[in-house]
N, C-alpha and C positions, 0 to 999 in steps of 0.2 A: 864578086870581083870588083864592083864599084867601090865598096868600103875599103878594099885592099889598096886601090889606087889613091883614094882620098887620104887614107892613113899614111901611106908612104910619101905622098906629096907634102902633107902637113908636117911630118917630122924630118923628111929628107933621108929616112932610113929605109932602104929598099932591099928586097930579097935578092941574094946573089947565089944562084945555083940551086941545086936540089937540097931540100931540107933533110938534115941528118941529126939524130938525137945523140947527145954526148953526156957522159957523167964521169967525173973523176978522171978526165983525160982519155977516156975510151969511148969509141963509137958503140952505141947500143941500139937494139931494136925498139920499135914502138911499144911492143909488149913489155919489154924490160923497163922502158921509160914510164909507162903507166903504173907498173908495180912500184917503182921508186917514188912516183908522185903520191901514191896512196900510203907510202911510208913517211910522208911529210918531208920529202927531199925535193930539191929543185933539179930540173933537167935543162941543159943548155942546147940551143940550136944556133950555132954561129952564123949560118946562112940566112936566118930569118930577118925579114923586114918588119916594120911596124904593123903592117897589114897581113902578116902571115898567120895570125891567130886562128882564123877559120880552118885553114888547112891543117895546122898543127893539132888542134883539138879533134878534128875529124880523124886524123891519122891515129889518135889515141883512143878512138872508139866512141867519142861523144857525138850524139845525133843532132844537137843544136847548140849554137853559141850566140849569145846576145851581149852587147856591151852594157856594163853597169856604169863605169866611169872611165872616160878617156880624156881627162883634163890635163894630164902630164904631157908636156911638149916633147919629152924624150921617149914616149911610148910605153911608160910604166902604167899599164891599165888593168882594170878589173873587169871580169866577165862573169856571166852566168853560163854554166855549161850543163847540158842535160844528157843523162844516160838512162839506162833502164830503171834506176832507182829514183830518178827525179833530178831536180836542179841543185847545183852547189856553186860556190864561189871559186873562181880560178883567176889566174892573172899571168901577166908577163912583165918582166923587169929588164930594162936596158942593161947590157953588159959592159957599158963604157968603162975603160978605154978599149975594150975588146969588141969584136963584131957580134951582132945578133942579140938574142934575148934569152933570159932564163924564164922557164915556165914553172908554175906551181898550182896546186889545188889546195884549198882550205879544207882540211879534214877534221878540224876541231870545232868549227862553229855550226855544224849541222849540215845535213844533206837530205836529199829525198823530198825537197819542197815540191809540191804538186804543180806549182806554176812559177813562171819567171817573176810575176808581180809579187807573190808572197816571199820569194827570195829577196827581192829588192827591198820590200818593207822590213824584213828581218835585218838586212845590212844597214839600212837607214837608221834603225833603232840602236844599233851597236856602236 
């Protein structure tokens, strides 16, 4: 919760209401959202604030989320997300001029890293 507050204060982009997944102008379930992400598609959450990433990836079934890079002042950040197969790269991109963020998972650069540190080392080399 502390990171959420810090992220939202730093960017000025706060969560507004309950998080809802959207794709192609339609509201979708978290299960549908995860399926789309694994098809290399983005999913939008108009209500998301810059610090909503923990809740978003938790809703998608990831058991841990750690920041890799949050240097963008607009909240376009990279994360390591962990599920039963290990760690992979994921991220959020600001939807300006619209509200909220688009979320994605990198399905092409590898997955199943045993540790967050090995994922970060891989990302740093690329």
